[in-house]
C-alpha positions as a printed Julia matrix, in Angstrom:
218×3 Matrix{Float64}:
 -16.86    0.38   -4.03
 -16.16   -1.69   -0.93
 -13.52   -4.41   -0.95
 -12.63   -7.54    0.99
  -9.04   -8.07   -0.12
  -5.75   -6.2    -0.37
  -3.0    -6.96   -2.88
   0.32   -5.13   -2.57
   3.37   -4.69   -4.71
   6.56   -4.95   -2.62
   9.28   -2.63   -3.92
   8.41    1.01   -3.1
   4.98   -0.08   -1.75
   5.43   -2.56    1.12
   9.15   -1.81    1.25
  10.55    1.68    1.18
  12.35    2.51   -2.03
  16.1     2.21   -2.36
  16.1     6.0    -2.76
  14.65    6.4     0.72
  17.03    4.02    2.47
  20.22    4.99    0.61
  21.37    7.67    3.05
  20.81    5.44    6.08
  22.53    2.54    4.31
  25.59    4.69    3.63
  25.69    5.79    7.29
  25.35    2.26    8.68
  28.05    0.93    6.36
  30.38    3.91    6.89
  30.31    4.8     3.2
  30.95    8.33    1.92
  27.74   10.26    1.18
  26.88    9.92   -2.49
  28.26    6.39   -2.85
  24.74    5.35   -3.84
  23.85    7.79   -6.58
  20.39    8.63   -7.86
  17.27    9.55   -5.93
  14.69    9.18   -8.7
  11.6    11.36   -8.1
  13.19   12.81   -4.96
  15.77   14.49   -7.19
  14.66   14.08  -10.82
  16.97   16.76  -12.18
  19.95   15.05  -10.55
  19.18   11.5   -11.68
  19.9    11.09  -15.39
  18.98    7.4   -15.28
  15.55    8.27  -13.88
  15.0    10.81  -16.64
  15.78    8.08  -19.18
  13.23    5.78  -17.54
  10.57    8.51  -17.56
  11.3     9.14  -21.23
  10.69    5.45  -22.02
  14.33    4.85  -22.88
  14.85    2.24  -20.13
  12.66   -0.22  -18.24
  12.15   -0.08  -14.49
  14.32   -3.17  -14.07
  17.08   -1.65  -16.2
  16.93    1.49  -14.07
  17.44   -0.43  -10.82
  20.19   -2.64  -12.24
  22.04    0.46  -13.44
  21.41    2.14  -10.08
  23.07   -0.81   -8.33
  25.94   -1.07  -10.8
  26.88    2.58  -10.3
  26.85    2.22   -6.51
  29.06   -0.87   -6.73
  31.48    1.02   -8.95
  31.63    3.7    -6.25
  32.57    1.12   -3.6
  29.25   -0.08   -2.15
  29.97   -3.62   -0.88
  28.07   -6.78   -1.79
  28.83   -8.44    1.57
  28.73  -11.84   -0.1
  25.32  -11.23   -1.67
  24.75  -11.76   -5.4
  23.36   -8.24   -5.92
  23.69   -4.85   -4.29
  19.9    -4.56   -3.93
  20.0    -7.63   -1.73
  22.99   -6.34    0.22
  21.27   -3.01    0.87
  17.93   -4.41    1.98
  19.52   -7.13    4.12
  21.64   -4.63    6.07
  20.98   -5.09    9.82
  19.39   -2.07   11.44
  17.9    -0.71    8.24
  14.15   -0.16    8.5
  12.85   -1.21    5.1
   9.11   -1.85    5.64
   6.81    1.15    5.29
   5.04    1.71    8.64
   1.82    2.66    6.8
   1.92   -0.56    4.8
   2.52   -2.75    7.84
  -0.28   -0.98    9.72
  -2.75   -1.47    6.87
  -1.9    -5.16    6.55
  -2.27   -5.6    10.31
  -5.68   -3.9    10.23
  -6.76   -6.1     7.31
  -5.75   -9.29    9.12
  -7.49   -8.15   12.31
 -10.67   -7.34   10.39
 -10.65  -10.62    8.49
  -9.77   -9.11    5.1
  -7.66  -11.21    2.76
  -4.16   -9.98    1.97
  -1.57  -10.89   -0.62
   1.52   -9.77   -2.49
   1.94   -9.42   -6.24
   5.5    -8.57   -7.19
   7.68   -8.81  -10.24
  11.0    -9.6    -8.58
  10.94   -9.96   -4.81
  12.49  -13.43   -4.87
  14.87  -12.48   -7.66
  16.2    -9.44   -5.8
  15.97  -10.66   -2.18
  15.96  -14.48   -2.24
  13.2   -16.79   -1.03
  15.09  -17.97    2.07
  15.42  -14.41    3.38
  11.82  -13.52    2.46
  10.4   -16.53    4.29
  12.44  -15.68    7.41
  10.96  -12.18    7.77
   8.48  -11.44   10.53
   5.97  -10.05    8.03
   5.98  -13.12    5.75
   3.29  -15.08    7.69
   0.9   -12.16    7.22
   0.65  -12.95    3.51
  -0.95  -16.32    2.71
  -0.83  -15.3    -0.96
   2.48  -14.29   -2.52
   2.74  -14.27   -6.3
   6.14  -13.4    -7.79
   6.28  -12.89  -11.53
   9.96  -13.82  -11.61
   8.9   -17.35  -10.58
   5.97  -17.44  -13.02
   8.17  -16.48  -15.94
   5.88  -13.64  -17.04
   5.77  -10.17  -15.54
   3.26   -7.47  -14.78
   1.6    -5.8   -16.66
   0.75   -9.05  -18.47
  -2.66  -10.2   -17.16
  -1.48  -13.65  -16.01
   0.25  -12.64  -12.74
  -2.78  -10.6   -11.7
  -5.15  -13.45  -12.52
  -3.05  -15.92  -10.53
  -3.12  -13.62   -7.51
  -6.86  -13.03   -7.85
  -7.49  -16.77   -8.01
  -5.33  -17.43   -4.95
  -7.09  -14.72   -2.93
 -10.39  -16.37   -3.8
 -12.27  -13.11   -4.32
 -13.81  -11.4    -7.35
 -11.32   -8.97   -8.88
 -13.54   -6.0    -8.14
 -13.44   -6.85   -4.42
  -9.65   -6.51   -4.26
  -7.69   -3.28   -3.76
  -4.34   -3.38   -5.55
  -1.56   -0.88   -4.77
   1.47   -0.39   -7.01
   3.81    2.53   -7.61
   4.29    1.89  -11.33
   1.49    3.45  -13.42
   1.82    0.75  -16.08
   1.28   -1.98  -13.48
  -1.59   -0.02  -11.9
  -3.24    0.1   -15.32
  -2.62   -3.63  -15.73
  -4.47   -4.27  -12.5
  -7.38   -2.08  -13.53
  -7.57   -3.93  -16.87
  -8.37   -7.21  -15.07
 -10.91   -5.55  -12.78
  -8.9    -4.78   -9.64
  -9.5    -1.61   -7.68
  -6.07   -0.25   -8.59
  -4.42    2.58   -6.68
  -1.12    4.22   -7.55
   1.27    4.95   -4.7
   3.12    8.24   -5.0
   6.51    7.69   -3.38
   6.53   11.37   -2.42
   3.25   10.91   -0.51
   2.83    7.18    0.19
   0.31    7.59    3.01
  -2.4     8.75    0.6
  -2.66    5.38   -1.18
  -2.88    3.45    2.1
  -5.54    5.82    3.41
  -7.59    5.37    0.23
  -7.21    1.59    0.45
  -8.27    1.55    4.12
 -11.44    3.46    3.26
 -12.32    1.06    0.41
 -11.68   -1.89    2.72
 -14.09   -0.5     5.29
 -11.36    0.04    7.85
 -11.96    3.78    8.2
 -15.02    5.97    8.01
 -15.41    8.79    5.53
 -15.74   12.33    6.86
C-alpha cells in the first residue's frame, strides 16, 4: 500500500542506539573501554540487563535507566547534565543521527511527503531546548512526545495525536519503531508499522522508502 506520510520513533530509529555510540563516547571522553557496559542485541549473552528485558522482567525504560546507572557507577561523567543519556548524546563530535534516517526524511521532504516524530521520551531524556536547537528539528513539523502527553506508547492516544497532527489517514502513514510492542500499537490504530532491527537498520528505511513511492521495486 502506498503512503504519503512518515512517522519515526527517535531512540534507536532516528538516533543511533546508545549501544552503537558507547565505544566512540568512551574514546572521545578518554574513558577506559567498558566504562559503559551492556550492548543489548549486539552482545545478548554479555548483557544480563538485556536478557531480563527480553524475558519481560524489566521495561525498556528500566533497562536504559539501569544501563546509565551502571555507567555512572563506573565513572562516566554527567558533565552537568541531569542524566547520563543526555550527557552521552550531547557529547560534541559524536554522530548520533542515523544516516539512513536522515536521508529518508530528506527524500520525504523533497518529495512533499509529510514527516513527524512519535517518541516516548525524547524531551525527557534530551531536553526540549537541545532538541529545538538541532539542525534536524525543522524537518519535523509534527513532534509528539508521550512524556509530555502523560501517556506512553503503546497506548493508542499518542499514535492518534500524531495521526491527527499529520493530517493523513492512518493507513497512509508509515511508522517505524524498534520496539515490537510499539510497532504492534501502531498497527492496531491502522498505521503501516515497520519494525527496525538495530542489527540491520537499513532494511526498515528501504521498506519505508518503497511504500512512500521514493524508490521503484525491482
